[in-house]
Every structure is written in C-alpha cells, then in structure tokens.
C-alpha positions, 0 to 999 in steps of 0.5 A: 499549502494555501489554495484560495477558493477558486484555485482549489475549485479549478484544481479539483475539476482538473483532477476529476477529469484525470480520474474520469479519463482512467475510469473503465466502462466497468467502473473501476480505475485503470492504473495510469496513462500511457504505460498502465492503461489496464486493471491493476489489483493493488492500484485500483483498490487503493484508488477506490479507497481514496475516493470512497467518500466521494464515489462509493460506486468506483469501490463497488465496481472494483470489488466486483471485477476483482471478485470475478477474476479471483484465483480459482486454481494453482497455475505457476505460470500466472502465479494464480492460487485459489482465492488470490486477487490479481496483480494485473491484466493485459490491456484487453483484460484477458491475460491475468497475472497474480503475482501480488502479495498485498492485493488480497488483504487490501481486497478484504479491507476495502470490502469492509470500508465499503460496507461501513460507508454504504451499508450495502448488505446485499452486495456483501452477502453476494460476495461473502464467498469471495471474502472467505476464499481470500481469507483462506488464501492468506492462511493456506497459500500466503503463509505457506510456512505457517509463521503467520506472516504473508510471504512471496517467492516468484514461481514464474520465470517471467513473473515479478521478483518483488511482489509488494508495491515496490515491485519489480522483475529484479532484486532491487530491494536486495532481499532473499526470498521468501520475502515477508514485507513489513506493510503487508503484515499490517494489511493482513492484521487489519483485514482479519480484524475488519472481517471478524467484525463483519462476520459477527455483525452480518453473518452471526458467525461467531466461530469464524470471528473468534478464529480471525481475532485469535490469528490477528492477536498472534500475528500482532505479537509475532510481528512486533517481536520479529520486525522491530529493531530495538536500537542502533548498531553503534559500531556501524553508526560510528563508522557511518556504514549504515543508518542508525535506526533508533528504533524502527521497523525492518523493511522485511524478513528474508527467507532465513527469517533475518531482518532487512534493516533498511530504513524506508517509508513502508513502515508508515503504512502500518499506522492505519492498520493498528498492528503497532504496539502503542509504545512503538508508534511515536518512534515510527512517526519520528523516523518518518519525519526525520531529515533522511526520509522527509522532504518539502514535497513528501516522504521518500521511499528510501532513506537518504542515508542508505548506501543505494539511495538514489533520489532519481530512482523509481523505488530507492529514493523517490517520493510517491504521492500514493505512499504519502497518502496511505501514511497520512491516513494512519496519522489522521487515524491516530491523531497526529494532526500536525504530521498529517497536515505536513504530508498533505501540504507537501503533496499539494506543494508538489502539485503547485510546483509541477502543475500536475501530480505524477506517479512519482518525482524526485527531491534533490536539495529541497527542489522537486525534479522529474528528471528520473531514471524512469519517466513518471506516468501521468495521469496515475490513478492513485496519485490523482485520487490522493490529490483529489482527496486532499483537496476535498478537505 
C-alpha cells in the first residue's frame, strides 16, 4: 500500500497521539476507549511488544505494573493463582481478575524481548523472582494434568468461559473445558526457550536452563503430534459439511483431549514461537493466505467455510489488526517477505479506507465494513500500535 512521505508522516503523528491518549500515568497502555479504559494484561503486553523498537519504556512500565499485580494466593472468585499475570483490572485499578491463560507466558516472553533490546540487567535481576514465579505457575497451575499443555477452565461463576485472546463469557468457540488453545502452547514454548537463555546468560543457572529446555523439547514433540491435522476428512469434504484442512493445526484440544477441528487465524501466532516442526510451516502459511481466511484487508479470525462463520462477528469471522500483526512477525522471522508484506499492506489498506484503525472490522465480498454485531472500539492500543509499527518501516 502506497504512502508518500507526507501522508506517512501525518499518519504516524495521528496514530502516536492515539497511543499517548491511552498511556497511563504509570507508563503502560490502557486497552482502549471508551469501553476498555483500564489495564488488560494481554493487551498491554502485546502493545508493549509492538512499540518496543520505538519506546522500550512502555514495555518496562508494563512489566513493572504486572509484576506488582502478579498473583500471590489461590482465589477462585478472582481466578488468581500464585505467579499468574492478570487479565484485567477495573477502571480504578483496585479490583483484579486473573482469567487469562496467555498473559503469563507473554509476560515471560516480553521480559526477554525487553532485555535483548535494552540490556537492562538491573531491571531483569530485580524481577527475577517474578520470572521464576511465572514459570512455576505454568508448570504447577497452568498444566494441572501434567500433559505439558497450558489449559483453562472457568472457576468463577462471573468469570470468562474462554480465556485466550478470543475470550468471552459464553462458549462461543464450542470447546468443552479444560481448553488447551493452539497459540498458547506456542507462547509457552517460546517463554521456556527465552528464559532458559536468560538463566544461562545472566544467572548462570544452568540447571534451570536445562530443565526449561527439556520441558520445551517435550512440549514441542507432543504439540506437533496432538494438535496437527494431517489431512482432509474426505467424506465431509465431499459433502461440504466441514472445511477440508489439507494439513493444519486444530484450534484447541478439549477436556477429552480431542481436537477442535476449526480453521482459524490462531495457528498463525505459532510462526514467531518456533514450536512448529519445519515440514509443517509451509502448510500453515498456505492456509493463512487461502481464500477462506485471507481478505484484501487482512486475515480473518475464522474460516469462511466454517458453519458458524459470520464476517460481522466479534471473533467468528472479523479481521483484527493485532492478530494480523502477530502473524506478520512470524512471517518476517521465518523469511516469508512476500507474505509479510501482504499482511502489512492489507492492514494499511484498511487504515486508508476507514481513515483510522479500530479494534476489528468486517470484510464482506472484498469490501470493508464497520457494521458489526458489536461496535468496534477506537482507539485500541494493540491496533494503533500495530499500525504505528507498520508505518515506521
């Protein structure tokens, strides 16, 4: 998508103002206006990652506040557990809710990314105990059945039923808990590998490093075996009752360890984590850019061939800029330059078409729409930050 020098400069100024409007006095980014004017663990971490090359201070402030609010006790009403990172606070920052399966591994990943960017040894040393507690949460609480996968199941009657980034109070994903989401296993893998490297480099704790590498190795083997769908169900494909996978990862494992065979954008998040066996990578990329997922304005959350697909839906067919940005990071890391630029240009095209970039939007017959089941939020931290990063290049 073509931006001349002046249009690009004006766009960056505009987007940076949006980001500043979301910045809390403590330095982290609140999730969005008007509905999400507070701290969300997942959102803040991803926004901090998106802006790490331009303002590492946001990442440091985010890690600091989340370390302070890290879970200390078992409290089912708050879904709090020792070492767990929050899902969100209330507007005043006093009520905490911990129903997030991915905030904790993302917290660990961002500690490593921040250190590699800044070499801030003092900050890392001061928060090493927070890192160890987060690692312990993944092993002891996130993986209660000891199958190496991080899983969630709602404990509070007022809590979220689904606790990944496609979260919600109802079972809109139709997965029986406990739920092991596909992208979360990738986050866990990368967190283990990143912290093992820090343990060796900074703490000289080679025993911990080896333990984490061993867990990561077993996790990768189990993951590629349990989540991978080798080929089509030919009977269903012929009858067009379900989409034909042609090799892809399932959205999740349910409580019976059965694959949820839904074609979604979630496996795209695996690309930056390096959990995917090499021979499976091309299949994942091919699927992401097939007609059932890719649009002129980005990758859909949910395949157009799924029976519950709805392009106006919050999570079952809309396009989310932050989702696309994460997928793009993996493409860039693995050398898929053409595909990376396809996503980048698709998101920029959405911005040019709308004049701003909201939380999510729909694409119907190749045309973008904001007439959705739920009104898209704007500004939204991880949308504005994704756009800012794309514009900086």
